[in-house]
PDB file with SEQRES, HELIX, SHEET and CRYST1 records, atoms N, CA, C and O in Angstrom:
SEQRES   1 A   76  MET SER LEU SER THR PRO ALA HIS PRO VAL VAL GLY ASP          
SEQRES   2 A   76  ARG LEU LEU THR GLU GLN GLU ALA ALA SER MET LEU GLY          
SEQRES   3 A   76  LEU LYS PRO ALA THR LEU ARG THR TRP ARG SER THR GLY          
SEQRES   4 A   76  HIS THR PRO GLN PRO ARG HIS VAL LYS VAL SER ALA ARG          
SEQRES   5 A   76  ALA VAL ARG TYR ARG LEU SER ASP VAL GLN ALA HIS ILE          
SEQRES   6 A   76  ALA ASP LEU SER ASP GLY SER GLU VAL ALA ALA                  
HELIX    1 AA1 GLU A   18  LEU A   25  1                                   8    
HELIX    2 AA2 PRO A   29  THR A   38  1                                  10    
HELIX    3 AA3 LEU A   58  SER A   69  1                                  12    
SHEET    1 AA1 3 LEU A  15  LEU A  16  0                                        
SHEET    2 AA1 3 VAL A  54  ARG A  57 -1                                        
SHEET    3 AA1 3 VAL A  47  LYS A  48 -1                                        
CRYST1    1.000    1.000    1.000  90.00  90.00  90.00 P 1           1          
ATOM      1  N   MET A   1      34.197 -12.221  21.770  1.00  0.00           N  
ATOM      2  CA  MET A   1      32.996 -11.409  21.778  1.00  0.00           C  
ATOM      3  C   MET A   1      33.406  -9.942  21.725  1.00  0.00           C  
ATOM      4  O   MET A   1      34.308  -9.520  22.449  1.00  0.00           O  
ATOM      5  N   SER A   2      32.767  -9.191  20.897  1.00  0.00           N  
ATOM      6  CA  SER A   2      33.038  -7.769  20.762  1.00  0.00           C  
ATOM      7  C   SER A   2      32.546  -7.015  21.982  1.00  0.00           C  
ATOM      8  O   SER A   2      31.546  -7.390  22.593  1.00  0.00           O  
ATOM      9  N   LEU A   3      33.251  -5.952  22.334  1.00  0.00           N  
ATOM     10  CA  LEU A   3      32.829  -5.133  23.470  1.00  0.00           C  
ATOM     11  C   LEU A   3      31.509  -4.441  23.214  1.00  0.00           C  
ATOM     12  O   LEU A   3      30.805  -4.090  24.162  1.00  0.00           O  
ATOM     13  N   SER A   4      31.152  -4.235  21.947  1.00  0.00           N  
ATOM     14  CA  SER A   4      29.892  -3.559  21.630  1.00  0.00           C  
ATOM     15  C   SER A   4      28.702  -4.509  21.651  1.00  0.00           C  
ATOM     16  O   SER A   4      27.556  -4.061  21.608  1.00  0.00           O  
ATOM     17  N   THR A   5      28.954  -5.813  21.715  1.00  0.00           N  
ATOM     18  CA  THR A   5      27.885  -6.801  21.746  1.00  0.00           C  
ATOM     19  C   THR A   5      27.559  -7.150  23.195  1.00  0.00           C  
ATOM     20  O   THR A   5      28.423  -7.653  23.913  1.00  0.00           O  
ATOM     21  N   PRO A   6      26.330  -6.894  23.636  1.00  0.00           N  
ATOM     22  CA  PRO A   6      26.004  -7.220  25.017  1.00  0.00           C  
ATOM     23  C   PRO A   6      26.022  -8.727  25.250  1.00  0.00           C  
ATOM     24  O   PRO A   6      25.672  -9.505  24.362  1.00  0.00           O  
ATOM     25  N   ALA A   7      26.433  -9.132  26.448  1.00  0.00           N  
ATOM     26  CA  ALA A   7      26.469 -10.552  26.796  1.00  0.00           C  
ATOM     27  C   ALA A   7      25.063 -11.139  26.826  1.00  0.00           C  
ATOM     28  O   ALA A   7      24.860 -12.303  26.479  1.00  0.00           O  
ATOM     29  N   HIS A   8      24.102 -10.331  27.240  1.00  0.00           N  
ATOM     30  CA  HIS A   8      22.699 -10.759  27.305  1.00  0.00           C  
ATOM     31  C   HIS A   8      21.863  -9.749  26.547  1.00  0.00           C  
ATOM     32  O   HIS A   8      21.428  -8.750  27.119  1.00  0.00           O  
ATOM     33  N   PRO A   9      21.632  -9.997  25.259  1.00  0.00           N  
ATOM     34  CA  PRO A   9      20.887  -9.028  24.475  1.00  0.00           C  
ATOM     35  C   PRO A   9      19.471  -8.843  25.016  1.00  0.00           C  
ATOM     36  O   PRO A   9      18.850  -9.781  25.514  1.00  0.00           O  
ATOM     37  N   VAL A  10      18.990  -7.642  24.908  1.00  0.00           N  
ATOM     38  CA  VAL A  10      17.633  -7.340  25.364  1.00  0.00           C  
ATOM     39  C   VAL A  10      16.650  -7.912  24.361  1.00  0.00           C  
ATOM     40  O   VAL A  10      16.778  -7.699  23.155  1.00  0.00           O  
ATOM     41  N   VAL A  11      15.685  -8.627  24.861  1.00  0.00           N  
ATOM     42  CA  VAL A  11      14.651  -9.209  24.014  1.00  0.00           C  
ATOM     43  C   VAL A  11      13.460  -8.273  24.031  1.00  0.00           C  
ATOM     44  O   VAL A  11      12.998  -7.876  25.100  1.00  0.00           O  
ATOM     45  N   GLY A  12      12.959  -7.918  22.865  1.00  0.00           N  
ATOM     46  CA  GLY A  12      11.863  -6.969  22.777  1.00  0.00           C  
ATOM     47  C   GLY A  12      10.510  -7.547  23.152  1.00  0.00           C  
ATOM     48  O   GLY A  12       9.559  -6.792  23.352  1.00  0.00           O  
ATOM     49  N   ASP A  13      10.399  -8.851  23.251  1.00  0.00           N  
ATOM     50  CA  ASP A  13       9.128  -9.499  23.538  1.00  0.00           C  
ATOM     51  C   ASP A  13       9.011  -9.742  25.037  1.00  0.00           C  
ATOM     52  O   ASP A  13       9.709 -10.594  25.587  1.00  0.00           O  
ATOM     53  N   ARG A  14       8.149  -9.010  25.685  1.00  0.00           N  
ATOM     54  CA  ARG A  14       7.989  -9.081  27.138  1.00  0.00           C  
ATOM     55  C   ARG A  14       7.431 -10.428  27.575  1.00  0.00           C  
ATOM     56  O   ARG A  14       6.551 -10.984  26.916  1.00  0.00           O  
ATOM     57  N   LEU A  15       7.942 -10.953  28.684  1.00  0.00           N  
ATOM     58  CA  LEU A  15       7.397 -12.177  29.274  1.00  0.00           C  
ATOM     59  C   LEU A  15       6.346 -11.790  30.298  1.00  0.00           C  
ATOM     60  O   LEU A  15       6.599 -10.972  31.182  1.00  0.00           O  
ATOM     61  N   LEU A  16       5.178 -12.376  30.175  1.00  0.00           N  
ATOM     62  CA  LEU A  16       4.073 -12.117  31.083  1.00  0.00           C  
ATOM     63  C   LEU A  16       4.003 -13.197  32.144  1.00  0.00           C  
ATOM     64  O   LEU A  16       4.319 -14.357  31.881  1.00  0.00           O  
ATOM     65  N   THR A  17       3.594 -12.818  33.334  1.00  0.00           N  
ATOM     66  CA  THR A  17       3.323 -13.823  34.359  1.00  0.00           C  
ATOM     67  C   THR A  17       2.050 -14.567  33.982  1.00  0.00           C  
ATOM     68  O   THR A  17       1.303 -14.144  33.100  1.00  0.00           O  
ATOM     69  N   GLU A  18       1.822 -15.659  34.650  1.00  0.00           N  
ATOM     70  CA  GLU A  18       0.598 -16.419  34.426  1.00  0.00           C  
ATOM     71  C   GLU A  18      -0.628 -15.548  34.709  1.00  0.00           C  
ATOM     72  O   GLU A  18      -1.622 -15.619  33.987  1.00  0.00           O  
ATOM     73  N   GLN A  19      -0.556 -14.738  35.746  1.00  0.00           N  
ATOM     74  CA  GLN A  19      -1.671 -13.866  36.110  1.00  0.00           C  
ATOM     75  C   GLN A  19      -1.929 -12.817  35.027  1.00  0.00           C  
ATOM     76  O   GLN A  19      -3.080 -12.532  34.696  1.00  0.00           O  
ATOM     77  N   GLU A  20      -0.849 -12.241  34.472  1.00  0.00           N  
ATOM     78  CA  GLU A  20      -1.013 -11.237  33.423  1.00  0.00           C  
ATOM     79  C   GLU A  20      -1.599 -11.848  32.157  1.00  0.00           C  
ATOM     80  O   GLU A  20      -2.486 -11.262  31.536  1.00  0.00           O  
ATOM     81  N   ALA A  21      -1.108 -13.024  31.771  1.00  0.00           N  
ATOM     82  CA  ALA A  21      -1.615 -13.690  30.574  1.00  0.00           C  
ATOM     83  C   ALA A  21      -3.085 -14.061  30.762  1.00  0.00           C  
ATOM     84  O   ALA A  21      -3.901 -13.862  29.862  1.00  0.00           O  
ATOM     85  N   ALA A  22      -3.414 -14.595  31.926  1.00  0.00           N  
ATOM     86  CA  ALA A  22      -4.805 -14.965  32.194  1.00  0.00           C  
ATOM     87  C   ALA A  22      -5.712 -13.740  32.126  1.00  0.00           C  
ATOM     88  O   ALA A  22      -6.812 -13.810  31.578  1.00  0.00           O  
ATOM     89  N   SER A  23      -5.262 -12.635  32.673  1.00  0.00           N  
ATOM     90  CA  SER A  23      -6.050 -11.411  32.650  1.00  0.00           C  
ATOM     91  C   SER A  23      -6.299 -10.944  31.219  1.00  0.00           C  
ATOM     92  O   SER A  23      -7.410 -10.532  30.886  1.00  0.00           O  
ATOM     93  N   MET A  24      -5.277 -11.007  30.376  1.00  0.00           N  
ATOM     94  CA  MET A  24      -5.445 -10.610  28.975  1.00  0.00           C  
ATOM     95  C   MET A  24      -6.470 -11.486  28.265  1.00  0.00           C  
ATOM     96  O   MET A  24      -7.188 -11.023  27.378  1.00  0.00           O  
ATOM     97  N   LEU A  25      -6.531 -12.740  28.657  1.00  0.00           N  
ATOM     98  CA  LEU A  25      -7.427 -13.700  28.014  1.00  0.00           C  
ATOM     99  C   LEU A  25      -8.799 -13.769  28.675  1.00  0.00           C  
ATOM    100  O   LEU A  25      -9.697 -14.454  28.184  1.00  0.00           O  
ATOM    101  N   GLY A  26      -8.958 -13.060  29.785  1.00  0.00           N  
ATOM    102  CA  GLY A  26     -10.228 -13.109  30.502  1.00  0.00           C  
ATOM    103  C   GLY A  26     -10.442 -14.431  31.211  1.00  0.00           C  
ATOM    104  O   GLY A  26     -11.574 -14.894  31.350  1.00  0.00           O  
ATOM    105  N   LEU A  27      -9.351 -15.038  31.658  1.00  0.00           N  
ATOM    106  CA  LEU A  27      -9.401 -16.339  32.326  1.00  0.00           C  
ATOM    107  C   LEU A  27      -8.803 -16.235  33.721  1.00  0.00           C  
ATOM    108  O   LEU A  27      -8.187 -15.230  34.076  1.00  0.00           O  
ATOM    109  N   LYS A  28      -8.993 -17.281  34.495  1.00  0.00           N  
ATOM    110  CA  LYS A  28      -8.324 -17.395  35.790  1.00  0.00           C  
ATOM    111  C   LYS A  28      -6.985 -18.094  35.561  1.00  0.00           C  
ATOM    112  O   LYS A  28      -6.879 -18.943  34.676  1.00  0.00           O  
ATOM    113  N   PRO A  29      -5.960 -17.749  36.348  1.00  0.00           N  
ATOM    114  CA  PRO A  29      -4.675 -18.441  36.213  1.00  0.00           C  
ATOM    115  C   PRO A  29      -4.806 -19.960  36.319  1.00  0.00           C  
ATOM    116  O   PRO A  29      -4.067 -20.690  35.659  1.00  0.00           O  
ATOM    117  N   ALA A  30      -5.725 -20.436  37.129  1.00  0.00           N  
ATOM    118  CA  ALA A  30      -5.926 -21.884  37.274  1.00  0.00           C  
ATOM    119  C   ALA A  30      -6.334 -22.527  35.955  1.00  0.00           C  
ATOM    120  O   ALA A  30      -6.011 -23.689  35.707  1.00  0.00           O  
ATOM    121  N   THR A  31      -7.038 -21.788  35.113  1.00  0.00           N  
ATOM    122  CA  THR A  31      -7.438 -22.323  33.808  1.00  0.00           C  
ATOM    123  C   THR A  31      -6.203 -22.567  32.949  1.00  0.00           C  
ATOM    124  O   THR A  31      -6.100 -23.604  32.293  1.00  0.00           O  
ATOM    125  N   LEU A  32      -5.270 -21.625  32.947  1.00  0.00           N  
ATOM    126  CA  LEU A  32      -4.036 -21.827  32.182  1.00  0.00           C  
ATOM    127  C   LEU A  32      -3.244 -23.013  32.724  1.00  0.00           C  
ATOM    128  O   LEU A  32      -2.679 -23.784  31.948  1.00  0.00           O  
ATOM    129  N   ARG A  33      -3.197 -23.167  34.039  1.00  0.00           N  
ATOM    130  CA  ARG A  33      -2.495 -24.324  34.636  1.00  0.00           C  
ATOM    131  C   ARG A  33      -3.156 -25.625  34.194  1.00  0.00           C  
ATOM    132  O   ARG A  33      -2.470 -26.585  33.844  1.00  0.00           O  
ATOM    133  N   THR A  34      -4.477 -25.657  34.209  1.00  0.00           N  
ATOM    134  CA  THR A  34      -5.200 -26.861  33.781  1.00  0.00           C  
ATOM    135  C   THR A  34      -4.928 -27.153  32.316  1.00  0.00           C  
ATOM    136  O   THR A  34      -4.678 -28.299  31.943  1.00  0.00           O  
ATOM    137  N   TRP A  35      -4.976 -26.124  31.490  1.00  0.00           N  
ATOM    138  CA  TRP A  35      -4.707 -26.322  30.063  1.00  0.00           C  
ATOM    139  C   TRP A  35      -3.318 -26.896  29.850  1.00  0.00           C  
ATOM    140  O   TRP A  35      -3.149 -27.808  29.040  1.00  0.00           O  
ATOM    141  N   ARG A  36      -2.309 -26.380  30.565  1.00  0.00           N  
ATOM    142  CA  ARG A  36      -0.943 -26.895  30.399  1.00  0.00           C  
ATOM    143  C   ARG A  36      -0.852 -28.351  30.821  1.00  0.00           C  
ATOM    144  O   ARG A  36      -0.205 -29.155  30.149  1.00  0.00           O  
ATOM    145  N   SER A  37      -1.491 -28.695  31.924  1.00  0.00           N  
ATOM    146  CA  SER A  37      -1.358 -30.060  32.443  1.00  0.00           C  
ATOM    147  C   SER A  37      -2.144 -31.081  31.627  1.00  0.00           C  
ATOM    148  O   SER A  37      -1.791 -32.260  31.606  1.00  0.00           O  
ATOM    149  N   THR A  38      -3.199 -30.641  30.961  1.00  0.00           N  
ATOM    150  CA  THR A  38      -4.024 -31.575  30.186  1.00  0.00           C  
ATOM    151  C   THR A  38      -3.725 -31.546  28.698  1.00  0.00           C  
ATOM    152  O   THR A  38      -4.225 -32.381  27.944  1.00  0.00           O  
ATOM    153  N   GLY A  39      -2.901 -30.579  28.267  1.00  0.00           N  
ATOM    154  CA  GLY A  39      -2.600 -30.474  26.843  1.00  0.00           C  
ATOM    155  C   GLY A  39      -3.748 -29.894  26.036  1.00  0.00           C  
ATOM    156  O   GLY A  39      -3.837 -30.125  24.830  1.00  0.00           O  
ATOM    157  N   HIS A  40      -4.628 -29.142  26.687  1.00  0.00           N  
ATOM    158  CA  HIS A  40      -5.773 -28.517  26.020  1.00  0.00           C  
ATOM    159  C   HIS A  40      -5.313 -27.711  24.812  1.00  0.00           C  
ATOM    160  O   HIS A  40      -4.316 -26.991  24.871  1.00  0.00           O  
ATOM    161  N   THR A  41      -6.043 -27.839  23.735  1.00  0.00           N  
ATOM    162  CA  THR A  41      -5.762 -27.009  22.562  1.00  0.00           C  
ATOM    163  C   THR A  41      -7.046 -26.328  22.128  1.00  0.00           C  
ATOM    164  O   THR A  41      -8.114 -26.931  22.233  1.00  0.00           O  
ATOM    165  N   PRO A  42      -6.986 -25.136  21.659  1.00  0.00           N  
ATOM    166  CA  PRO A  42      -5.780 -24.321  21.571  1.00  0.00           C  
ATOM    167  C   PRO A  42      -5.453 -23.663  22.903  1.00  0.00           C  
ATOM    168  O   PRO A  42      -6.327 -23.443  23.742  1.00  0.00           O  
ATOM    169  N   GLN A  43      -4.199 -23.361  23.073  1.00  0.00           N  
ATOM    170  CA  GLN A  43      -3.742 -22.598  24.233  1.00  0.00           C  
ATOM    171  C   GLN A  43      -2.525 -21.792  23.807  1.00  0.00           C  
ATOM    172  O   GLN A  43      -1.811 -22.192  22.888  1.00  0.00           O  
ATOM    173  N   PRO A  44      -2.280 -20.673  24.456  1.00  0.00           N  
ATOM    174  CA  PRO A  44      -1.093 -19.897  24.088  1.00  0.00           C  
ATOM    175  C   PRO A  44       0.176 -20.654  24.475  1.00  0.00           C  
ATOM    176  O   PRO A  44       0.203 -21.361  25.482  1.00  0.00           O  
ATOM    177  N   ARG A  45       1.210 -20.502  23.677  1.00  0.00           N  
ATOM    178  CA  ARG A  45       2.498 -21.127  23.990  1.00  0.00           C  
ATOM    179  C   ARG A  45       3.033 -20.543  25.283  1.00  0.00           C  
ATOM    180  O   ARG A  45       2.799 -19.375  25.593  1.00  0.00           O  
ATOM    181  N   HIS A  46       3.747 -21.360  26.030  1.00  0.00           N  
ATOM    182  CA  HIS A  46       4.321 -20.895  27.287  1.00  0.00           C  
ATOM    183  C   HIS A  46       5.811 -21.221  27.338  1.00  0.00           C  
ATOM    184  O   HIS A  46       6.316 -22.041  26.572  1.00  0.00           O  
ATOM    185  N   VAL A  47       6.496 -20.556  28.263  1.00  0.00           N  
ATOM    186  CA  VAL A  47       7.927 -20.735  28.465  1.00  0.00           C  
ATOM    187  C   VAL A  47       8.140 -21.149  29.906  1.00  0.00           C  
ATOM    188  O   VAL A  47       7.713 -20.448  30.823  1.00  0.00           O  
ATOM    189  N   LYS A  48       8.786 -22.264  30.112  1.00  0.00           N  
ATOM    190  CA  LYS A  48       9.090 -22.724  31.469  1.00  0.00           C  
ATOM    191  C   LYS A  48      10.459 -22.165  31.838  1.00  0.00           C  
ATOM    192  O   LYS A  48      11.481 -22.629  31.334  1.00  0.00           O  
ATOM    193  N   VAL A  49      10.475 -21.161  32.724  1.00  0.00           N  
ATOM    194  CA  VAL A  49      11.740 -20.512  33.066  1.00  0.00           C  
ATOM    195  C   VAL A  49      12.441 -21.165  34.249  1.00  0.00           C  
ATOM    196  O   VAL A  49      13.626 -20.920  34.478  1.00  0.00           O  
ATOM    197  N   SER A  50      11.727 -21.989  34.999  1.00  0.00           N  
ATOM    198  CA  SER A  50      12.319 -22.789  36.068  1.00  0.00           C  
ATOM    199  C   SER A  50      11.354 -23.929  36.363  1.00  0.00           C  
ATOM    200  O   SER A  50      10.326 -24.067  35.701  1.00  0.00           O  
ATOM    201  N   ALA A  51      11.683 -24.731  37.342  1.00  0.00           N  
ATOM    202  CA  ALA A  51      10.833 -25.877  37.670  1.00  0.00           C  
ATOM    203  C   ALA A  51       9.417 -25.456  38.062  1.00  0.00           C  
ATOM    204  O   ALA A  51       8.466 -26.211  37.863  1.00  0.00           O  
ATOM    205  N   ARG A  52       9.277 -24.245  38.623  1.00  0.00           N  
ATOM    206  CA  ARG A  52       7.957 -23.813  39.096  1.00  0.00           C  
ATOM    207  C   ARG A  52       7.458 -22.527  38.463  1.00  0.00           C  
ATOM    208  O   ARG A  52       6.356 -22.076  38.776  1.00  0.00           O  
ATOM    209  N   ALA A  53       8.239 -21.934  37.587  1.00  0.00           N  
ATOM    210  CA  ALA A  53       7.847 -20.653  37.003  1.00  0.00           C  
ATOM    211  C   ALA A  53       7.562 -20.784  35.515  1.00  0.00           C  
ATOM    212  O   ALA A  53       8.394 -21.272  34.751  1.00  0.00           O  
ATOM    213  N   VAL A  54       6.387 -20.344  35.121  1.00  0.00           N  
ATOM    214  CA  VAL A  54       5.960 -20.364  33.727  1.00  0.00           C  
ATOM    215  C   VAL A  54       5.664 -18.934  33.313  1.00  0.00           C  
ATOM    216  O   VAL A  54       5.072 -18.167  34.073  1.00  0.00           O  
ATOM    217  N   ARG A  55       6.077 -18.583  32.110  1.00  0.00           N  
ATOM    218  CA  ARG A  55       5.795 -17.262  31.571  1.00  0.00           C  
ATOM    219  C   ARG A  55       5.214 -17.413  30.173  1.00  0.00           C  
ATOM    220  O   ARG A  55       5.353 -18.456  29.533  1.00  0.00           O  
ATOM    221  N   TYR A  56       4.567 -16.364  29.718  1.00  0.00           N  
ATOM    222  CA  TYR A  56       3.971 -16.323  28.388  1.00  0.00           C  
ATOM    223  C   TYR A  56       4.530 -15.117  27.659  1.00  0.00           C  
ATOM    224  O   TYR A  56       4.532 -14.013  28.203  1.00  0.00           O  
ATOM    225  N   ARG A  57       5.003 -15.309  26.437  1.00  0.00           N  
ATOM    226  CA  ARG A  57       5.452 -14.169  25.639  1.00  0.00           C  
ATOM    227  C   ARG A  57       4.220 -13.356  25.233  1.00  0.00           C  
ATOM    228  O   ARG A  57       3.195 -13.909  24.835  1.00  0.00           O  
ATOM    229  N   LEU A  58       4.346 -12.046  25.343  1.00  0.00           N  
ATOM    230  CA  LEU A  58       3.252 -11.159  24.965  1.00  0.00           C  
ATOM    231  C   LEU A  58       2.801 -11.446  23.539  1.00  0.00           C  
ATOM    232  O   LEU A  58       1.602 -11.489  23.263  1.00  0.00           O  
ATOM    233  N   SER A  59       3.749 -11.643  22.640  1.00  0.00           N  
ATOM    234  CA  SER A  59       3.395 -11.899  21.236  1.00  0.00           C  
ATOM    235  C   SER A  59       2.627 -13.211  21.073  1.00  0.00           C  
ATOM    236  O   SER A  59       1.752 -13.303  20.212  1.00  0.00           O  
ATOM    237  N   ASP A  60       2.936 -14.229  21.883  1.00  0.00           N  
ATOM    238  CA  ASP A  60       2.218 -15.501  21.801  1.00  0.00           C  
ATOM    239  C   ASP A  60       0.779 -15.359  22.284  1.00  0.00           C  
ATOM    240  O   ASP A  60      -0.135 -15.943  21.703  1.00  0.00           O  
ATOM    241  N   VAL A  61       0.580 -14.582  23.348  1.00  0.00           N  
ATOM    242  CA  VAL A  61      -0.782 -14.354  23.850  1.00  0.00           C  
ATOM    243  C   VAL A  61      -1.574 -13.556  22.821  1.00  0.00           C  
ATOM    244  O   VAL A  61      -2.736 -13.864  22.554  1.00  0.00           O  
ATOM    245  N   GLN A  62      -0.952 -12.534  22.243  1.00  0.00           N  
ATOM    246  CA  GLN A  62      -1.634 -11.741  21.221  1.00  0.00           C  
ATOM    247  C   GLN A  62      -1.968 -12.586  19.997  1.00  0.00           C  
ATOM    248  O   GLN A  62      -3.052 -12.446  19.429  1.00  0.00           O  
ATOM    249  N   ALA A  63      -1.054 -13.459  19.584  1.00  0.00           N  
ATOM    250  CA  ALA A  63      -1.305 -14.344  18.443  1.00  0.00           C  
ATOM    251  C   ALA A  63      -2.441 -15.312  18.753  1.00  0.00           C  
ATOM    252  O   ALA A  63      -3.265 -15.602  17.886  1.00  0.00           O  
ATOM    253  N   HIS A  64      -2.486 -15.810  19.982  1.00  0.00           N  
ATOM    254  CA  HIS A  64      -3.559 -16.716  20.389  1.00  0.00           C  
ATOM    255  C   HIS A  64      -4.912 -16.003  20.296  1.00  0.00           C  
ATOM    256  O   HIS A  64      -5.885 -16.567  19.796  1.00  0.00           O  
ATOM    257  N   ILE A  65      -4.963 -14.782  20.774  1.00  0.00           N  
ATOM    258  CA  ILE A  65      -6.203 -14.001  20.704  1.00  0.00           C  
ATOM    259  C   ILE A  65      -6.593 -13.772  19.244  1.00  0.00           C  
ATOM    260  O   ILE A  65      -7.763 -13.909  18.887  1.00  0.00           O  
ATOM    261  N   ALA A  66      -5.630 -13.426  18.404  1.00  0.00           N  
ATOM    262  CA  ALA A  66      -5.907 -13.193  16.984  1.00  0.00           C  
ATOM    263  C   ALA A  66      -6.417 -14.464  16.311  1.00  0.00           C  
ATOM    264  O   ALA A  66      -7.347 -14.413  15.506  1.00  0.00           O  
ATOM    265  N   ASP A  67      -5.800 -15.621  16.646  1.00  0.00           N  
ATOM    266  CA  ASP A  67      -6.250 -16.894  16.067  1.00  0.00           C  
ATOM    267  C   ASP A  67      -7.694 -17.189  16.439  1.00  0.00           C  
ATOM    268  O   ASP A  67      -8.476 -17.647  15.606  1.00  0.00           O  
ATOM    269  N   LEU A  68      -8.043 -16.927  17.684  1.00  0.00           N  
ATOM    270  CA  LEU A  68      -9.415 -17.173  18.122  1.00  0.00           C  
ATOM    271  C   LEU A  68     -10.375 -16.177  17.476  1.00  0.00           C  
ATOM    272  O   LEU A  68     -11.508 -16.525  17.143  1.00  0.00           O  
ATOM    273  N   SER A  69      -9.926 -14.959  17.304  1.00  0.00           N  
ATOM    274  CA  SER A  69     -10.770 -13.913  16.751  1.00  0.00           C  
ATOM    275  C   SER A  69     -11.098 -14.148  15.279  1.00  0.00           C  
ATOM    276  O   SER A  69     -12.194 -13.817  14.828  1.00  0.00           O  
ATOM    277  N   ASP A  70     -10.146 -14.721  14.524  1.00  0.00           N  
ATOM    278  CA  ASP A  70     -10.408 -14.917  13.110  1.00  0.00           C  
ATOM    279  C   ASP A  70     -11.039 -16.276  12.817  1.00  0.00           C  
ATOM    280  O   ASP A  70     -11.291 -16.611  11.660  1.00  0.00           O  
ATOM    281  N   GLY A  71     -11.291 -17.054  13.863  1.00  0.00           N  
ATOM    282  CA  GLY A  71     -11.980 -18.328  13.688  1.00  0.00           C  
ATOM    283  C   GLY A  71     -11.119 -19.457  13.177  1.00  0.00           C  
ATOM    284  O   GLY A  71     -11.639 -20.516  12.825  1.00  0.00           O  
ATOM    285  N   SER A  72      -9.783 -19.255  13.125  1.00  0.00           N  
ATOM    286  CA  SER A  72      -8.927 -20.305  12.594  1.00  0.00           C  
ATOM    287  C   SER A  72      -8.738 -21.449  13.582  1.00  0.00           C  
ATOM    288  O   SER A  72      -8.327 -22.542  13.194  1.00  0.00           O  
ATOM    289  N   GLU A  73      -9.038 -21.204  14.860  1.00  0.00           N  
ATOM    290  CA  GLU A  73      -8.989 -22.264  15.862  1.00  0.00           C  
ATOM    291  C   GLU A  73     -10.327 -22.279  16.582  1.00  0.00           C  
ATOM    292  O   GLU A  73     -10.942 -21.235  16.798  1.00  0.00           O  
ATOM    293  N   VAL A  74     -10.758 -23.443  16.942  1.00  0.00           N  
ATOM    294  CA  VAL A  74     -12.031 -23.564  17.650  1.00  0.00           C  
ATOM    295  C   VAL A  74     -11.780 -24.193  19.007  1.00  0.00           C  
ATOM    296  O   VAL A  74     -11.205 -25.277  19.094  1.00  0.00           O  
ATOM    297  N   ALA A  75     -12.204 -23.524  20.062  1.00  0.00           N  
ATOM    298  CA  ALA A  75     -12.038 -24.058  21.413  1.00  0.00           C  
ATOM    299  C   ALA A  75     -13.009 -25.201  21.643  1.00  0.00           C  
ATOM    300  O   ALA A  75     -14.143 -25.177  21.163  1.00  0.00           O  
ATOM    301  N   ALA A  76     -12.551 -26.206  22.384  1.00  0.00           N  
ATOM    302  CA  ALA A  76     -13.415 -27.363  22.674  1.00  0.00           C  
ATOM    303  C   ALA A  76     -14.355 -27.056  23.806  1.00  0.00           C  
ATOM    304  O   ALA A  76     -15.156 -27.908  24.191  1.00  0.00           O  
TER     305      ALA A  76                                                      
END                                                                             
């Protein structure tokens, strides 16, 4: 590995907490938990960072909002 290459490159896409993602979507965090456990679609993609911690990429939440806004996905 080159000395100029960082061991852990900085990722430009911020990870949001469940509370932050829910707030952006105008939902309660419990709604996101329910969606994950039931497989509700559409829902924003999530990242499981540990057994109990889930995060949402900012870009995934923004893409989810854009998909809903342009009518390409219909919520049940």
